[in-house]
VOBA-1610 file (N, C-alpha, C; in pm, whole numbers, padded with zeros to 5 digits, always signed):
BEGIN
Glu+01781+06989-01217Glu+01926+06986-01198Glu+01986+06877-01287Val+02085+06915-01362Val+02154+06819-01448Val+02237+06724-01361Gln+02218+06595-01384Gln+02299+06496-01317Gln+02353+06395-01419Leu+02481+06368-01408Leu+02547+06268-01491Leu+02625+06176-01397Val+02592+06048-01401Val+02653+05953-01309Val+02722+05844-01390Glu+02855+05846-01385Glu+02935+05747-01457Glu+02955+05622-01372Ser+02965+05507-01439Ser+02991+05381-01372Ser+03055+05283-01469Gly+03103+05172-01415Gly+03157+05066-01499Gly+03307+05055-01501Gly+03376+05147-01437Gly+03520+05140-01433Gly+03570+05028-01343Gly+03701+05010-01343Gly+03760+04908-01259Gly+03902+04880-01296Leu+03957+04775-01236Leu+04093+04731-01265Leu+04085+04620-01370Val+04158+04637-01478Val+04154+04540-01586Val+04295+04515-01638Gln+04321+04395-01684Gln+04452+04362-01739Gln+04467+04419-01881Pro+04589+04444-01921Pro+04612+04488-02060Pro+04547+04393-02159Gly+04483+04450-02259Gly+04412+04370-02357Gly+04267+04345-02323Gly+04228+04381-02202Gly+04092+04358-02158Gly+03993+04460-02211Ser+03868+04443-02167Ser+03759+04528-02214Ser+03673+04574-02097Leu+03607+04685-02118Leu+03512+04737-02021Leu+03399+04806-02096Arg+03286+04820-02029Arg+03179+04906-02078Arg+03147+05009-01971Leu+03169+05133-02004Leu+03135+05242-01914Leu+02994+05291-01945Ser+02924+05333-01842Ser+02789+05387-01857Ser+02781+05525-01794Cys+02689+05605-01846Cys+02664+05738-01791Cys+02513+05756-01787Ala+02458+05758-01668Ala+02315+05778-01650Ala+02286+05927-01638Ala+02199+05977-01725Ala+02170+06119-01730Ala+02030+06149-01678Ser+02016+06262-01612Ser+01886+06307-01566Ser+01886+06458-01552Gly+01767+06517-01548Gly+01756+06660-01526Gly+01761+06745-01652Phe+01769+06682-01768Phe+01766+06755-01893Phe+01716+06661-02004Ala+01685+06719-02118Ala+01632+06640-02230Ala+01747+06569-02301Phe+01785+06457-02245Phe+01904+06382-02292Phe+01901+06358-02442Ser+01787+06321-02495Ser+01781+06281-02636Ser+01804+06396-02733Thr+01807+06518-02683Thr+01826+06634-02771Thr+01968+06689-02767Tyr+02055+06630-02687Tyr+02192+06680-02673Tyr+02296+06583-02726Pro+02398+06635-02793Pro+02516+06552-02816Pro+02584+06527-02682Met+02660+06420-02676Met+02727+06383-02552Met+02872+06346-02581Thr+02952+06358-02478Thr+03097+06341-02494Thr+03154+06264-02376Trp+03257+06186-02404Trp+03341+06126-02301Trp+03477+06198-02303Val+03523+06232-02185Val+03659+06283-02167Val+03725+06200-02059Arg+03858+06209-02051Arg+03928+06135-01947Arg+04045+06218-01894Gln+04087+06185-01773Gln+04200+06253-01713Gln+04297+06148-01659Pro+04408+06127-01729Pro+04511+06035-01679Pro+04575+06091-01553Pro+04635+06006-01472Pro+04698+06054-01349Pro+04807+06157-01378Gly+04799+06270-01313Gly+04899+06374-01327Gly+04892+06453-01456Lys+04786+06432-01536Lys+04775+06502-01664Lys+04642+06576-01674Gly+04627+06653-01779Gly+04505+06727-01800Gly+04397+06644-01866Leu+04280+06707-01884Leu+04168+06640-01947Leu+04198+06612-02095Glu+04155+06496-02140Glu+04168+06458-02280Glu+04030+06426-02336Trp+03997+06482-02449Trp+03875+06444-02517Trp+03891+06303-02572Val+03788+06220-02555Val+03792+06082-02601Val+03700+06060-02721Ser+03573+06099-02706Ser+03476+06068-02811Ser+03350+06150-02790Ser+03279+06174-02901Ser+03151+06244-02896Ser+03050+06174-02985Ile+02923+06192-02953Ile+02814+06133-03031Ile+02703+06236-03042Asp+02637+06240-03158Asp+02529+06337-03173Asp+02404+06289-03102Ser+02301+06371-03104Ser+02184+06345-03019Ser+02111+06216-03057Arg+02116+06178-03184Arg+02043+06058-03226Arg+02133+05937-03237Gly+02263+05958-03219Gly+02356+05846-03232Gly+02397+05818-03374Asp+02368+05909-03466Asp+02400+05889-03606Asp+02545+05925-03640Arg+02602+06015-03564Arg+02737+06064-03594Arg+02824+06053-03469Thr+02943+05998-03489Thr+03038+05983-03379Thr+03175+06036-03422Ser+03257+06066-03324Ser+03392+06112-03350Ser+03481+06063-03237Tyr+03608+06031-03272Tyr+03700+05972-03175Tyr+03836+06040-03181Ala+03901+06045-03066Ala+04041+06085-03064Ala+04123+05978-03135Ser+04230+06019-03198Ser+04312+05925-03273Ser+04369+05814-03184Ser+04392+05846-03057Ser+04451+05749-02964Ser+04357+05635-02929Val+04227+05652-02954Val+04131+05548-02918Val+04055+05495-03039Gln+04074+05558-03154Gln+04003+05515-03275Gln+04026+05367-03301Gly+03919+05295-03326Gly+03928+05153-03355Gly+03923+05064-03231Arg+03940+05121-03114Arg+03935+05043-02989Arg+03815+05079-02903Phe+03772+05202-02910Phe+03660+05252-02830Phe+03538+05271-02920Thr+03420+05246-02862Thr+03295+05271-02934Thr+03198+05344-02841Ile+03154+05460-02885Ile+03057+05537-02809Ile+02917+05505-02863Ser+02821+05496-02773Ser+02684+05470-02813Ser+02590+05530-02708Arg+02463+05530-02741Arg+02365+05585-02647Arg+02232+05514-02663Asp+02155+05513-02555Asp+02019+05462-02556Asp+01931+05575-02505Asn+01869+05645-02595Asn+01789+05761-02555Asn+01664+05721-02476Ala+01616+05600-02496Ala+01501+05554-02418Ala+01538+05534-02271Lys+01664+05506-02246Lys+01711+05485-02109Lys+01792+05603-02055Asn+01804+05710-02135Asn+01883+05827-02093Asn+02024+05787-02049Thr+02084+05702-02128Thr+02216+05648-02091Thr+02313+05654-02207Leu+02434+05695-02174Leu+02546+05700-02268Leu+02642+05588-02232Tyr+02705+05530-02334Tyr+02798+05420-02312Tyr+02932+05447-02379Leu+03034+05381-02327Leu+03164+05377-02393Leu+03217+05234-02380His+03223+05166-02494His+03278+05031-02498His+03427+05044-02527Ile+03508+04985-02440Ile+03653+04999-02450Ile+03714+04861-02469Asn+03786+04843-02577Asn+03855+04717-02605Asn+04005+04739-02612Ser+04077+04630-02605Ser+04224+04631-02619Ser+04287+04737-02528Leu+04246+04735-02404Leu+04297+04835-02310Leu+04447+04822-02291Asn+04513+04937-02277Asn+04655+04939-02247Asn+04679+05036-02131Pro+04797+05030-02069Pro+04821+05115-01952Pro+04799+05264-01978Gly+04817+05306-02102Gly+04794+05446-02137Gly+04649+05489-02129Asp+04558+05391-02116Asp+04416+05423-02101Asp+04378+05444-01955Thr+04470+05424-01864Thr+04442+05447-01723Thr+04406+05593-01700Ala+04288+05616-01644Ala+04239+05753-01626Ala+04106+05749-01552Val+04063+05867-01509Val+03925+05884-01466Val+03846+05928-01589Tyr+03738+05857-01615Tyr+03657+05883-01733Tyr+03529+05957-01690Tyr+03499+06063-01765Tyr+03382+06146-01736Tyr+03294+06159-01861Cys+03165+06170-01840Cys+03075+06205-01950Cys+03030+06350-01932Ser+02991+06410-02043Ser+02950+06550-02041Ser+02849+06577-02149Lys+02768+06681-02130Lys+02681+06730-02236Lys+02764+06807-02335Gly+02729+06794-02462Gly+02797+06872-02563Gly+02882+06789-02655Trp+02941+06857-02752Trp+03017+06788-02858Trp+03160+06838-02863Gly+03254+06745-02870Gly+03389+06777-02911Gly+03485+06817-02801Pro+03612+06837-02842Pro+03712+06882-02747Pro+03675+07014-02683Gly+03719+07034-02562Gly+03688+07156-02490Gly+03574+07140-02392Ile+03505+07025-02400Ile+03398+06999-02306Ile+03458+06955-02173Gly+03412+07010-02064Gly+03463+06973-01933Gly+03389+06853-01878Pro+03436+06798-01767Pro+03371+06682-01706Pro+03234+06718-01652Gly+03139+06621-01662Gly+03004+06650-01617Gly+02966+06584-01487Gly+03026+06466-01461Gly+02991+06392-01340Gly+03111+06374-01249Gln+03101+06274-01162Gln+03210+06250-01067Gln+03318+06159-01125Gly+03288+06097-01237Gly+03385+06013-01306Gly+03387+05870-01256Thr+03448+05784-01338Thr+03470+05645-01301Thr+03614+05609-01335Gln+03681+05545-01242Gln+03823+05516-01256Gln+03844+05389-01338Val+03929+05399-01438Val+03973+05282-01515Val+04123+05267-01493Thr+04163+05151-01445Thr+04305+05123-01423Thr+04342+04999-01501Val+04442+05013-01585Val+04489+04902-01668Val+04626+04860-01617Ser+04631+04741-01563Ser+04756+04694-01504Ser+04755+04542-01495Ser+04874+04484-01510Ser+04884+04339-01493Ser+04923+04305-01350
//
């Protein structure tokens, strides 16, 4: 059974940073590209970033380019999202998923990120 468990969210002030994690199990993690998506309050899912299976290729939404960094540790079956310079517009539930690119749905239960002073 595929399981994706996100963690690392929380309440952070504008300008702050967080590291989100996604622990994967039940499939060959190192052979799949992975994606982060998010859902702001009252809005639909937004694609955030994707990474290929080896971590050699990444892609970002324009709204997060330069502030977010996606990475993975295949030895630990874990996906990461490093978030810097947070602003209120980044408030959302963040999900990880198997696969590449926009159109990927949420894979786990998500982790809440709230940016507020």
